[in-house]
C-alpha positions in Angstrom: 93.0 110.8 -8.5 96.2 112.6 -9.7 96.9 116.0 -9.2 97.3 117.9 -11.9 100.9 119.9 -12.9 99.5 123.3 -11.0 98.5 121.1 -7.9 101.4 119.4 -7.9 103.4 123.2 -7.8 101.3 125.0 -5.3 102.1 121.8 -3.0 105.8 121.8 -3.8 105.6 125.7 -2.9 103.4 126.2 -0.1 102.9 122.7 1.5 99.2 122.8 0.8 97.4 120.2 -1.2 94.3 121.1 -2.8 91.5 118.6 -1.2 88.7 119.2 -3.6 88.3 115.4 -5.1 90.4 113.7 -2.0 89.8 110.2 -2.3 91.8 109.5 0.9 93.8 111.3 3.5 96.9 110.2 5.4 96.8 111.7 9.1 100.2 111.5 10.8 100.4 112.3 14.6 104.0 112.7 16.3 104.4 112.6 20.0 106.9 115.6 20.9 108.9 114.6 24.0 110.7 117.1 26.2 112.6 119.6 24.1 111.7 117.9 20.7 108.7 120.7 20.7 111.0 123.4 20.1 113.3 122.1 17.7 110.4 121.2 15.5 108.1 125.0 16.0 111.6 126.3 15.4 111.9 124.5 12.0 108.5 124.8 10.9 108.3 128.7 11.6 111.2 129.2 9.6 109.6 127.1 6.3 106.1 128.9 7.2 104.8 130.2 3.8 101.3 131.6 4.5 100.5 131.7 7.9 101.2 131.2 11.6 98.4 131.7 14.5 99.0 130.6 18.2 98.0 131.1 21.5 100.2 129.9 24.0 99.1 130.6 27.7 102.7 131.8 28.6 105.5 133.6 26.4 108.3 135.0 27.9 110.5 138.0 27.0 114.2 137.6 27.5 116.9 140.3 26.7 119.0 137.7 25.3 118.9 137.3 21.8 119.7 133.3 22.4 117.5 132.1 24.5 114.4 129.9 23.3 111.8 132.1 23.7 113.3 135.0 21.9 114.4 132.6 19.3 110.8 131.5 18.2 109.7 135.1 18.7 112.6 136.3 16.3 111.8 133.8 14.0 108.4 134.9 14.4 109.4 138.6 13.0 111.7 137.0 10.0 108.0 134.9 8.8 106.4 138.2 9.2 108.8 140.5 7.1 108.7 137.7 4.1 104.8 138.0 4.0 103.7 135.3 6.6 100.3 136.4 8.4 101.3 136.1 12.1 99.1 136.3 14.7 99.9 135.8 18.3 97.9 135.6 21.4 98.5 135.0 25.1 97.9 135.6 28.5 98.8 138.5 30.5 100.4 136.1 33.0 103.3 135.5 30.5 106.8 136.8 31.6 107.8 140.5 31.3 104.5 140.7 29.4 104.9 144.6 29.2 108.4 144.0 27.1 106.7 141.2 25.0 103.8 143.9 24.1 106.5 146.4 23.0 108.6 143.8 21.1 105.5 142.7 19.3 104.1 146.2 18.4 107.6 147.6 17.4 108.1 144.6 14.9 104.4 145.1 13.7 103.0 141.7 14.7 99.6 142.1 15.8 98.1 140.4 19.1 95.6 139.5 21.4 95.7 138.6 25.4 92.5 136.4 26.7 92.7 134.7 30.2 93.1 131.2 28.7 95.4 128.3 29.4 95.8 126.8 26.3 99.0 125.9 24.1 97.9 126.2 20.0 100.1 126.7 17.2 98.7 126.2 13.7 101.2 126.8 10.7 99.8 127.2 7.1 96.8 125.2 7.6 99.0 122.4 7.5 100.1 121.4 10.7 98.9 121.8 14.2 101.0 121.8 17.5 98.5 120.9 20.7 100.1 120.2 23.9 101.8 121.8 27.7 104.5 123.6 26.5 104.6 127.2 27.1 107.1 129.2 25.3 109.0 130.4 28.3 112.8 129.0 29.1 111.8 126.8 31.9 109.2 124.9 29.4 111.4 124.7 26.3 114.7 123.9 27.8 114.1 122.0 31.1 110.7 120.6 32.3 109.3 117.3 31.1 106.8 118.5 28.4 104.4 116.5 26.0 102.8 117.8 22.9 101.5 116.2 19.9 101.9 117.9 16.1 98.7 116.8 13.9 98.6 117.3 10.2 94.9 116.1 10.5 92.5 118.4 8.5 89.8 118.5 10.7 91.8 118.5 13.5 93.4 121.8 12.1 89.9 123.0 11.3 89.1 123.2 14.9 92.3 124.9 16.3 91.5 127.5 13.5 87.8 127.7 15.0 89.1 127.9 18.1 92.0 130.3 17.8 89.6 132.7 15.6 87.2 133.1 18.5 89.7 134.0 20.6 90.9 136.6 18.5 87.7 138.4 17.5 86.5 138.2 21.0 84.0 135.5 20.4 83.2 133.0 23.3 85.8 130.1 23.9 84.7 127.4 21.9 83.0 124.4 23.4 84.5 121.5 21.3 83.8 118.0 22.3 84.6 114.3 21.3 83.2 113.2 18.6 85.6 110.8 16.9 86.9 108.0 17.9 90.3 108.7 15.7 91.4 111.9 16.5 89.9 115.0 18.3 90.7 118.5 19.4 88.9 119.0 22.7 88.3 121.7 24.9 85.3 121.9 27.2 84.6 118.4 26.6 87.7 117.2 28.3 86.5 115.9 31.3 83.4 114.1 29.6 85.8 112.3 27.2 88.5 111.0 29.8 85.6 110.0 32.3 84.3 108.1 29.9 87.7 106.4 28.5 88.1 105.5 32.1 84.8 103.8 32.8 85.3 101.8 29.8 89.1 101.2 30.0 89.7 97.8 29.4 93.2 96.9 29.8 95.8 99.6 31.0 95.9 103.3 32.2 98.6 105.8 32.2 98.7 108.8 33.7 101.3 111.9 34.0 99.8 115.2 35.5 101.5 118.1 36.7 98.3 119.6 39.1 95.5 118.1 40.4 93.1 119.6 43.2 92.9 118.5 46.3 91.0 115.8 47.1 87.1 116.0 47.7 84.4 113.6 48.4 81.8 116.1 47.0 80.6 113.7 44.0 80.2 116.9 41.9 84.1 117.8 41.9 85.2 116.8 38.7 88.9 116.4 39.5 88.1 113.9 42.2 85.8 111.9 40.4 88.5 111.5 37.7 90.1 109.9 40.8 87.6 107.6 42.2 87.2 106.4 38.2 91.1 105.5 38.2 90.1 103.4 41.6 86.8 101.6 40.0 89.1 100.9 36.7 92.2 99.4 39.1 89.5 97.3 40.7 88.0 95.8 38.3 91.6 94.5 36.7 92.5 97.4 34.6 96.6 98.0 35.0 96.5 101.7 36.3 99.9 103.4 37.4 100.3 107.1 38.0 103.1 109.8 37.9 102.7 113.0 39.5 104.7 116.3 39.9 106.0 117.7 43.4 103.2 120.3 42.9 100.5 117.4 43.7 98.6 117.7 47.0 98.9 115.1 50.0 95.4 114.6 49.9 95.6 113.3 46.2 98.8 111.5 47.5 97.1 109.4 50.2 93.8 109.0 48.1 95.8 107.1 45.4 97.8 105.3 48.4 95.0 104.0 50.2 93.1 102.8 47.1 96.6 100.8 46.1 96.8 102.5 42.6 101.1 102.6 42.0 101.7 106.2 42.1 105.6 107.8 41.8 106.6 111.2 41.9 108.4 112.6 38.7 112.2 111.4 38.8 113.5 114.8 40.3 111.9 117.4 42.4 114.1 120.1 40.6 112.9 119.1 37.0 109.5 120.4 36.6 107.3 117.4 35.3 104.7 119.6 33.3 103.0 117.2 31.5 99.2 117.0 31.4 98.8 113.5 29.7 96.7 110.3 30.1 96.7 106.8 28.2 93.6 104.8 28.2 94.1 101.4 26.4 95.2 102.8 23.1 94.1 106.0 23.3 96.4 109.1 24.4 95.5 112.6 25.3 98.0 115.0 25.3 97.1 118.8 26.0 96.8 121.7 28.6 93.9 120.1 30.8 95.2 119.6 34.5 92.8 117.7 36.7 91.5 120.9 38.6 88.4 122.4 38.4 89.7 125.5 37.1 91.5 123.9 33.7 89.1 121.1 33.3 87.0 123.6 30.9 87.1 125.5 27.6 90.1 127.1 28.4 92.2 124.7 27.7 92.7 122.0 24.8 94.0 118.8 24.5 93.9 116.5 21.5 93.1 113.0 21.5 94.4 110.1 19.5 93.6 106.8 19.1 97.2 105.9 17.2 99.1 102.5 18.1 102.7 104.4 17.3 101.6 107.9 19.5 100.2 104.7 22.4 103.6 102.7 21.8 105.4 105.9 21.8 104.1 107.2 25.5 104.6 103.7 27.0 108.0 104.5 26.6 108.3 107.7 27.7 106.5 107.0 30.8 108.5 103.8 31.5 111.6 105.7 31.3 110.3 108.3 34.0 108.8 105.2 36.0 112.1 103.5 36.0 113.9 106.4 36.8 112.2 107.5 39.6 112.7 106.3 43.2 110.2 108.5 44.6 107.4 106.3 45.0 104.0 106.8 46.8 102.8 103.5 46.5 
């Protein structure tokens, strides 16, 4: 249907379209690589009209006004001062957390703390960011990081529900996978990824920061995922793995002994903080490491089945792979 003049005006002013009478909706996710996340989030915070809600595991407070975390915090203050509803949530593992609390309090920004590991930012109920980036200097300026920006109505709805539960002190939402297109997942991550690997037909590409020590215990979920990679490889799926230096030798040896092509990321001095996997044409990008403690509702990952995202992910993976000479197998 044609939008009314008032709806056009509202959309121009607020960036939000009314959903009543919606006939078709186009979701356009974007893969944000490394520092692209910082510049994109900064730009959207500057444009925010009504709302910025976020939970970021680590927010770093710095004395430098020009550091990237401080720039984001200052823009939150600017947004609040022009009438935007700003709510900030973080883990007390944040850097200089006492100074962060003081800064937020002095600038009238309400905040809550929860022992979670997610990275979720919602702006104006029209955009959500899900991924690996903390708001700290290392993540925003130096690390290899991956995030997805989405305008999917259902993903934004789930992200809001997840953040609202954190803000109101409710149990963290267990978001499971019930969509073939795009889905925000928390506690349902393991089942979704394990099922996707078990049914993979052509290719798997894994980039992972942390993986627990390998265990033969069949109830150990991270090791079950590793064994699923081997099963996929043995039935003809093209499997490649990139890991950070943080991954223990037991995992490296398991991958090597089972002939899984594996490389350490290109540089021992640059952290690859990514927690992402491509399975056929489906991409998972988020904060779930393959560790027992993070395969839970305390983390969030977005699953996207989109050829543009999968092509972009493959290009990112191949760049890391081709620039690394640090072969495990």
